[in-house]
N, CA, C and O of each residue as an XYZ file, in Angstrom:
472
protein
N       5.179     13.553     25.240
C       4.531     14.136     24.268
C       3.346     14.784     24.603
O       3.182     15.945     24.227
N       2.423     14.159     25.307
C       1.033     14.662     25.707
C       1.207     16.128     26.443
O       0.503     17.118     26.241
N       2.339     16.015     27.363
C       2.591     17.215     28.233
C       2.976     18.540     26.926
O       2.478     19.664     26.996
N       3.765     18.185     25.998
C       3.952     19.171     24.955
C       2.754     19.763     24.361
O       2.534     20.972     24.282
N       1.995     18.817     23.947
C       0.401     19.183     23.477
C      -0.197     19.935     24.262
O      -0.721     20.969     23.847
N      -0.242     19.577     25.535
C      -1.169     20.228     26.632
C      -0.535     21.736     26.769
O      -1.295     22.702     26.841
N       0.759     21.881     26.798
C       1.872     22.949     27.025
C       1.248     23.971     25.852
O       0.840     25.101     26.121
N       1.239     23.370     24.463
C       0.918     24.461     23.489
C      -0.547     24.933     23.578
O      -0.901     26.001     23.080
N      -1.266     24.224     24.134
C      -2.578     24.662     24.223
C      -3.143     25.329     25.407
O      -4.360     25.478     25.521
N      -2.335     25.721     26.260
C      -2.702     26.407     27.359
C      -2.505     28.156     26.889
O      -1.798     28.628     25.999
N      -3.361     28.801     27.804
C      -3.458     30.127     27.500
C      -1.967     31.035     27.683
O      -1.572     31.923     26.927
N      -1.285     30.519     28.925
C      -0.120     31.316     29.000
C       0.815     31.064     27.837
O       1.707     31.873     27.581
N       0.632     29.953     27.121
C       1.601     29.818     25.865
C       1.072     30.702     25.030
O       1.923     31.377     24.452
N      -0.137     30.962     24.735
C      -0.608     31.712     23.508
C      -0.742     33.493     23.969
O      -0.901     34.395     23.147
N      -0.651     33.646     25.205
C      -0.781     34.814     25.808
C       0.371     35.260     26.543
O       0.269     35.668     27.700
N       1.821     35.180     25.723
C       3.156     35.673     26.391
C       2.833     37.147     26.867
O       2.894     37.578     28.019
N       2.463     37.839     25.674
C       2.504     39.480     26.005
C       1.257     40.044     26.376
O       1.098     41.252     26.200
N       0.109     39.176     26.989
C      -1.007     39.723     27.057
C      -1.889     39.662     26.078
O      -3.056     39.866     26.412
N      -1.631     39.397     24.753
C      -2.550     39.360     23.652
C      -2.610     38.006     23.090
O      -1.554     37.564     22.638
N      -3.480     37.395     23.046
C      -3.601     35.919     22.373
C      -2.803     35.904     20.849
O      -2.931     36.728     19.943
N      -2.167     35.005     20.876
C      -1.404     34.684     19.431
C      -2.166     33.879     18.203
O      -1.820     33.757     17.028
N      -3.159     33.449     18.796
C      -4.083     32.644     17.968
C      -5.393     33.210     18.112
O      -5.930     33.380     19.206
N      -5.922     33.510     16.975
C      -7.237     33.972     17.125
C      -8.601     32.584     17.652
O      -8.479     31.365     17.528
N      -9.367     33.081     18.020
C     -10.381     32.096     18.548
C     -11.226     31.594     17.486
O     -12.398     31.957     17.388
N     -10.650     30.720     16.630
C     -11.255     30.176     15.225
C     -11.739     28.757     15.739
O     -10.987     27.863     16.126
N     -13.215     28.697     15.672
C     -13.681     27.445     15.764
C     -13.240     26.097     14.947
O     -13.226     24.944     15.379
N     -12.934     26.502     13.824
C     -12.398     25.491     12.724
C     -10.846     25.238     13.408
O     -10.505     24.071     13.600
N     -10.228     25.975     13.650
C      -8.786     25.813     14.231
C      -8.949     25.182     15.453
O      -8.322     24.132     15.597
N      -9.618     25.558     16.336
C      -9.943     24.662     17.609
C     -10.291     23.185     17.306
O      -9.661     22.306     17.895
N     -11.298     22.853     16.385
C     -11.569     21.877     15.881
C     -10.408     20.959     15.297
O     -10.397     19.746     15.506
N      -9.534     21.544     14.628
C      -8.442     20.796     14.107
C      -7.361     20.565     15.195
O      -6.633     19.579     15.082
N      -7.215     21.385     16.208
C      -6.217     21.189     17.174
C      -6.913     19.897     18.165
O      -6.293     18.930     18.609
N      -8.193     20.169     18.330
C      -8.619     18.894     19.110
C      -8.453     17.443     18.235
O      -8.115     16.392     18.779
N      -8.644     17.526     17.308
C      -8.471     16.439     16.176
C      -7.130     15.826     16.161
O      -6.986     14.604     16.163
N      -6.043     16.747     16.144
C      -4.742     16.467     16.458
C      -4.570     15.952     17.738
O      -3.927     14.907     17.832
N      -4.976     16.429     18.658
C      -4.671     15.889     19.977
C      -5.182     14.660     20.276
O      -4.566     13.835     20.951
N      -6.409     14.462     19.760
C      -6.962     13.153     19.750
C      -6.039     11.979     18.927
O      -5.910     10.809     19.288
N      -5.543     12.495     17.940
C      -4.629     11.524     17.390
C      -3.336     11.336     17.905
O      -2.839     10.237     17.657
N      -2.596     12.212     18.627
C      -1.406     12.121     19.224
C      -1.857     11.305     20.569
O      -1.049     10.521     21.065
N      -2.926     11.458     21.059
C      -3.398     10.556     22.352
C      -3.553      9.094     21.929
O      -3.105      8.153     22.585
N      -4.201      8.985     20.817
C      -4.559      7.672     20.214
C      -3.002      6.930     20.132
O      -2.744      5.906     20.765
N      -1.938      7.684     19.169
C      -0.639      7.204     18.964
C       0.152      6.715     20.342
O       0.858      5.711     20.431
N      -0.104      7.554     21.260
C       0.343      7.453     22.576
C       0.065      6.223     23.338
O       0.834      5.548     24.022
N      -1.221      6.062     23.080
C      -1.891      4.957     23.787
C      -1.561      3.494     22.898
O      -1.555      2.417     23.494
N      -1.385      3.550     21.941
C      -0.830      2.710     21.111
C       0.594      2.158     21.389
O       0.990      0.993     21.390
N       1.238      3.295     21.620
C       2.658      3.226     21.958
C       2.731      2.224     23.420
O       3.372      1.178     23.523
N       2.053      2.745     24.276
C       1.988      2.292     25.547
C       1.475      0.809     25.588
O       2.026     -0.034     26.297
N       0.402      0.537     24.800
C      -0.133     -0.810     24.600
C       1.106     -1.924     24.134
O       1.247     -3.066     24.570
N       1.913     -1.251     23.159
C       2.914     -2.177     22.482
C       3.868     -2.254     23.622
O       4.325     -3.384     23.794
N       4.266     -1.373     24.409
C       5.207     -1.284     25.470
C       4.852     -2.507     26.494
O       5.736     -3.291     26.840
N       3.571     -2.620     26.937
C       3.144     -3.388     27.642
C       3.079     -4.902     27.017
O       3.569     -5.852     27.626
N       2.532     -5.020     25.949
C       2.540     -6.318     25.275
C       3.856     -6.665     24.941
O       4.066     -7.878     24.908
N       4.871     -5.869     24.665
C       6.381     -6.442     24.485
C       7.332     -6.546     25.705
O       8.498     -6.937     25.652
N       6.569     -6.081     26.969
C       7.177     -6.142     28.103
C       8.257     -5.270     28.361
O       9.172     -5.469     29.160
N       8.052     -4.080     27.473
C       9.293     -3.304     27.269
C      10.441     -3.492     26.566
O      11.375     -2.691     26.538
N      10.383     -4.712     25.902
C      11.327     -5.305     25.031
C      11.484     -4.776     23.756
O      11.290     -5.582     22.846
N      11.788     -3.624     23.437
C      11.711     -3.097     22.046
C      12.596     -3.883     21.157
O      12.326     -3.892     19.956
N      13.568     -4.510     21.573
C      14.565     -5.552     20.632
C      13.498     -6.612     20.211
O      13.775     -7.117     19.124
N      12.555     -6.998     20.682
C      11.722     -7.950     20.247
C      10.765     -7.397     19.531
O      10.547     -8.227     18.649
N      10.058     -6.495     19.374
C       9.075     -5.396     18.593
C      10.142     -5.422     17.079
O       9.793     -5.762     15.948
N      11.200     -5.051     17.432
C      12.245     -4.499     15.992
C      12.499     -6.087     15.506
O      12.440     -6.308     14.296
N      12.725     -6.978     16.243
C      12.919     -8.363     15.645
C      11.712     -8.831     14.848
O      11.902     -9.445     13.798
N      10.537     -8.590     15.262
C       9.169     -8.911     14.924
C       9.074     -8.129     13.648
O       8.736     -8.676     12.598
N       9.318     -7.073     13.715
C       9.122     -6.005     12.380
C       9.970     -6.639     11.250
O       9.524     -6.951     10.146
N      11.160     -6.779     11.637
C      12.102     -7.247     10.708
C      11.802     -8.813     10.072
O      12.147     -9.045      8.913
N      11.307     -9.604     10.691
C      10.756    -10.882     10.368
C       9.492    -10.892      9.471
O       9.167    -11.832      8.745
N       8.733     -9.567      9.636
C       7.620     -9.173      8.985
C       7.867     -8.989      7.716
O       7.251     -9.469      6.764
N       8.992     -8.123      7.703
C       9.468     -7.359      6.332
C      10.084     -8.440      5.470
O       9.942     -8.422      4.247
N      10.759     -9.369      6.092
C      11.386    -10.669      5.070
C      10.587    -11.455      4.622
O      10.762    -12.078      3.575
N       9.403    -11.555      5.490
C       8.139    -12.228      5.070
C       7.404    -11.827      3.958
O       6.880    -12.568      3.126
N       7.393    -10.445      3.995
C       6.594     -9.690      2.770
C       7.081     -9.842      1.444
O       6.487    -10.193      0.425
N       8.597     -9.425      1.686
C       9.630     -9.302      0.637
C       9.578    -11.013     -0.040
O       9.557    -11.184     -1.259
N       9.565    -11.965      0.760
C       9.721    -13.208      0.219
C       8.307    -13.607     -0.541
O       8.291    -14.448     -1.440
N       7.246    -12.990     -0.134
C       6.042    -13.412     -0.654
C       5.719    -12.439     -2.097
O       5.013    -12.767     -3.050
N       6.437    -11.230     -1.916
C       6.649    -10.724     -3.459
C       7.347    -11.330     -4.300
O       6.910    -11.445     -5.445
N       8.571    -11.854     -3.955
C       9.567    -12.438     -4.831
C       8.731    -13.808     -5.354
O       8.856    -14.154     -6.529
N       7.972    -14.484     -4.534
C       7.055    -15.585     -5.201
C       6.048    -15.175     -6.146
O       5.822    -15.786     -7.190
N       5.382    -14.028     -5.733
C       4.188    -13.514     -6.656
C       4.994    -13.139     -7.834
O       4.516    -13.613     -8.864
N       6.127    -12.401     -8.025
C       6.995    -11.988     -9.095
C       7.472    -13.285     -9.971
O       7.722    -13.124    -11.166
N       7.566    -14.265     -9.506
C       8.151    -15.457    -10.071
C       6.929    -16.294    -10.664
O       7.013    -17.001    -11.669
N       5.880    -16.126     -9.962
C       4.691    -16.750    -10.638
C       4.262    -15.892    -11.859
O       4.074    -16.511    -12.907
N       4.063    -14.395    -11.860
C       4.046    -13.313    -12.863
C       4.640    -14.115    -14.102
O       4.123    -14.683    -15.064
N       6.094    -13.896    -13.619
C       7.209    -14.318    -14.849
C       6.590    -15.887    -15.676
O       6.565    -16.122    -16.884
N       6.225    -16.604    -14.751
C       6.151    -17.894    -15.392
C       4.696    -17.769    -16.205
O       4.635    -18.339    -17.295
N       3.822    -17.230    -15.845
C       2.686    -16.711    -16.449
C       2.770    -16.002    -17.641
O       2.045    -16.280    -18.596
N       3.733    -14.957    -17.670
C       3.944    -14.328    -18.860
C       4.656    -15.143    -19.882
O       4.532    -14.974    -21.095
N       5.460    -16.098    -19.275
C       5.928    -17.060    -20.557
C       4.886    -17.920    -20.863
O       4.830    -18.220    -22.056
N       4.122    -18.360    -20.207
C       2.666    -19.126    -20.838
C       1.902    -18.328    -21.863
O       1.449    -18.800    -22.906
N       1.805    -17.140    -21.489
C       0.965    -16.208    -22.444
C       1.938    -16.057    -23.591
O       1.455    -16.074    -24.723
N       2.921    -15.947    -23.486
C       3.794    -15.597    -24.840
C       3.611    -17.114    -25.706
O       3.330    -17.148    -26.904
N       3.787    -18.114    -25.011
C       3.731    -19.415    -25.769
C       2.413    -19.271    -26.338
O       2.400    -19.238    -27.569
N       1.417    -19.186    -25.810
C      -0.074    -19.265    -26.334
C      -0.301    -18.356    -27.427
O      -0.916    -18.672    -28.445
N       0.279    -17.054    -27.173
C       0.161    -16.040    -28.228
C       0.968    -16.425    -29.516
O       0.529    -16.159    -30.635
N       2.053    -17.001    -29.333
C       2.657    -17.658    -30.559
C       1.855    -18.840    -31.317
O       1.710    -18.983    -32.531
N       1.457    -19.511    -30.438
C       0.732    -21.086    -30.925
C      -0.528    -19.963    -31.753
O      -0.551    -19.962    -32.984
N      -1.374    -19.189    -31.080
C      -2.524    -18.902    -31.831
C      -1.999    -18.103    -33.078
O      -2.709    -18.208    -34.078
N      -0.779    -17.257    -33.194
C      -0.474    -16.578    -34.409
C      -0.031    -17.756    -35.666
O      -0.113    -17.568    -36.879
N       0.437    -18.960    -34.988
C       0.958    -19.831    -36.004
C      -0.591    -20.751    -36.695
O      -0.773    -21.167    -37.839
N      -1.345    -20.809    -35.688
C      -2.829    -21.269    -36.211
C      -3.391    -20.482    -36.966
O      -4.036    -20.920    -37.919
N      -3.275    -19.018    -36.703
C      -4.031    -18.069    -37.476
C      -3.599    -18.050    -38.855
O      -4.358    -17.908    -39.814
N      -2.214    -18.214    -38.918
C      -1.313    -18.318    -40.309
C      -1.638    -19.655    -41.122
O      -1.642    -19.667    -42.353
N      -1.922    -20.834    -40.302
C      -2.087    -21.967    -41.137
C      -3.710    -21.692    -41.528
O      -3.984    -22.012    -42.685
N      -4.666    -21.221    -40.839
C      -6.032    -21.021    -41.190
C      -5.869    -20.180    -42.424
O      -6.360    -20.631    -43.459
N      -5.248    -19.019    -42.466
C      -5.327    -18.233    -43.659
C      -4.895    -18.863    -44.885
O      -5.282    -18.825    -46.053
N      -3.978    -19.453    -44.261
C      -3.131    -20.306    -45.752
C      -4.056    -21.409    -46.145
O      -4.014    -21.620    -47.357
N      -4.859    -22.158    -45.500
C      -5.537    -23.112    -46.032
C      -7.064    -22.508    -46.794
O      -7.640    -23.087    -47.715
N      -7.500    -21.253    -46.164
C      -8.532    -20.577    -46.741
C      -8.063    -20.085    -48.130
O      -8.687    -20.344    -49.159
N      -6.965    -19.386    -48.097
C      -6.222    -18.825    -49.295
C      -6.221    -20.018    -50.347
O      -6.813    -19.843    -51.412
N      -5.721    -20.957    -50.148
C      -5.689    -22.143    -51.148
C      -6.795    -22.625    -51.634
O      -6.828    -23.297    -52.665
N      -8.113    -22.239    -50.725
C      -9.275    -22.913    -51.145
C     -10.108    -21.746    -52.087
O     -11.129    -22.101    -52.676
N      -9.657    -20.447    -52.186
C     -10.198    -19.690    -52.882
C     -10.230    -19.850    -54.329
O      -9.108    -20.041    -54.799
N     -10.965    -19.834    -54.984
C     -11.262    -20.098    -56.381
C     -11.517    -21.462    -56.789
O     -11.811    -21.873    -57.912
N     -11.382    -22.010    -55.863
C     -11.600    -23.591    -56.061
C     -13.221    -23.868    -55.886
O     -13.953    -23.285    -55.086
N     -13.617    -24.922    -56.847
C     -15.133    -25.148    -56.886
C     -15.413    -26.096    -55.527
O     -14.866    -27.184    -55.346
N     -16.370    -25.470    -54.608
C     -16.781    -26.146    -53.389
C     -17.446    -27.598    -53.608
O     -17.491    -28.398    -52.674
N     -17.961    -27.903    -54.885
C     -18.543    -29.015    -55.183
C     -17.482    -30.006    -55.569
O     -17.745    -31.190    -55.355
N     -16.282    -29.692    -56.123
C     -15.303    -30.552    -56.358
C     -14.710    -31.333    -55.649
O     -14.284    -30.870    -54.591
N     -14.531    -32.360    -55.858
C     -13.622    -33.532    -54.890
C     -12.294    -33.768    -55.059
O     -11.720    -34.597    -54.352
């Protein structure tokens, strides 16, 4: 990959007919430099992973699959907890509505009565 990027940045690639194909633009050059650094960083990470895994990509893929399963299971647990909480909130909402209804009924029965009468 690095060879491809280096080839793209050579003068002979841009000057095939004796005329530069890309104008010397400092902004474009900065972007090319930034992209080159990113490509090199990715290559370095890939090399590090190869060294870390001893070249055993099957182990890396297995690890990724295990991580995906763990994340999926974690989300399933979180979803079930949210469902349980939603049920509790619904029950509390119903209880509050019943209590409010009772309060309104009790207050309505007291309207017009003498507060001093027992």
